[in-house]
C-alpha positions in Angstrom: 52.8 71.6 -17.4 55.1 72.6 -14.1 52.3 75.3 -13.7 49.5 72.6 -13.1 51.7 70.4 -11.3 52.2 73.5 -8.9 48.7 74.2 -8.7 47.4 70.9 -7.9 50.5 71.2 -5.3 48.6 74.1 -3.6 45.7 72.6 -4.0 47.0 69.9 -1.6 48.6 72.2 0.9 44.7 73.3 1.1 43.9 69.6 2.4 46.9 69.4 4.9 45.7 72.5 6.1 42.3 72.0 6.5 43.2 68.9 8.2 45.4 70.5 10.8 42.0 71.1 13.4 41.0 67.9 13.2 43.8 65.8 14.1 43.1 67.8 17.5 46.7 68.3 18.5 47.9 65.2 16.3 45.6 63.1 19.2 43.2 61.6 16.5 44.6 58.6 14.1 43.0 58.7 10.7 43.0 63.1 10.6 46.5 62.9 11.0 47.1 60.5 8.4 45.0 62.5 6.3 46.9 65.5 7.1 50.3 63.5 7.0 49.6 62.2 3.5 48.1 65.5 1.9 51.5 67.5 3.6 53.5 65.1 2.0 52.3 65.2 -1.2 51.8 68.2 -1.1 55.5 69.2 -0.8 56.7 66.3 -3.7 54.6 68.0 -6.3 56.3 71.7 -5.4 59.7 70.0 -5.6 58.7 68.4 -9.1 57.2 72.0 -9.7 60.0 74.1 -8.8 62.8 71.6 -11.3 61.2 74.4 -14.1 60.0 77.0 -11.9 62.2 78.9 -9.6 62.2 77.8 -6.4 61.0 81.7 -5.1 58.6 82.1 -7.6 56.5 78.5 -7.1 56.6 78.9 -3.1 55.0 82.2 -3.8 52.4 80.7 -5.6 52.2 77.4 -3.8 51.6 79.4 -0.3 49.5 81.8 -1.6 46.8 78.9 -3.3 47.2 77.4 0.0 46.6 80.4 2.0 44.0 81.2 0.1 42.2 77.9 -0.4 42.3 77.5 3.4 40.7 80.9 4.0 37.9 79.9 1.5 37.3 76.2 3.5 37.3 77.6 7.0 34.6 80.1 5.7 32.7 78.1 3.4 32.6 75.1 5.0 33.5 75.3 8.5 31.6 78.2 9.0 34.3 80.8 9.9 33.7 84.3 9.8 35.0 86.8 7.9 35.1 90.7 8.1 35.5 92.9 4.9 38.5 93.6 5.7 40.1 90.0 5.3 37.6 89.9 2.1 39.7 92.3 1.0 43.2 91.6 1.9 42.6 88.3 0.4 41.2 89.4 -3.1 45.1 90.9 -2.6 46.3 88.2 -2.5 44.9 86.6 -5.1 45.7 89.8 -7.3 48.9 89.4 -5.9 49.9 85.2 -6.7 48.6 86.4 -10.5 50.8 89.0 -10.8 54.0 86.6 -9.2 52.8 84.4 -12.1 52.4 86.3 -14.8 55.3 88.1 -14.4 57.7 84.9 -14.0 60.0 84.7 -16.6 
C-alpha cells in the first residue's frame, strides 16, 4: 500500500511542477493556490509512504516520478521540444526508478 501512496504522491508532484510556470512567479492567485495545494498533498503523501518505505528509496522514486512526469507534461501538453538525447536520458531515468523499486528491501 505504501508504494501506491508513493506513486500518487509522485503524480501530485507532477501536478505542482506543471503548475509552476502558470503562477507567473506566484503573481496569479488560482494557479498559485493549485500549486500550493498539490505541493502540500504531494509532501504529505510522501511522508505517509516513508513511514514504511526507507526515506532514501521513497524520495528517489518520488523525485523520479515527478521529473519524468513533468517532462512528459511539458512535451505532450505544453509543446516543449525534446531532442533525442533528452529522450534517451528520460528512458534511462525511468529504468533507474524501476531499478530502485525492484531492488528495495
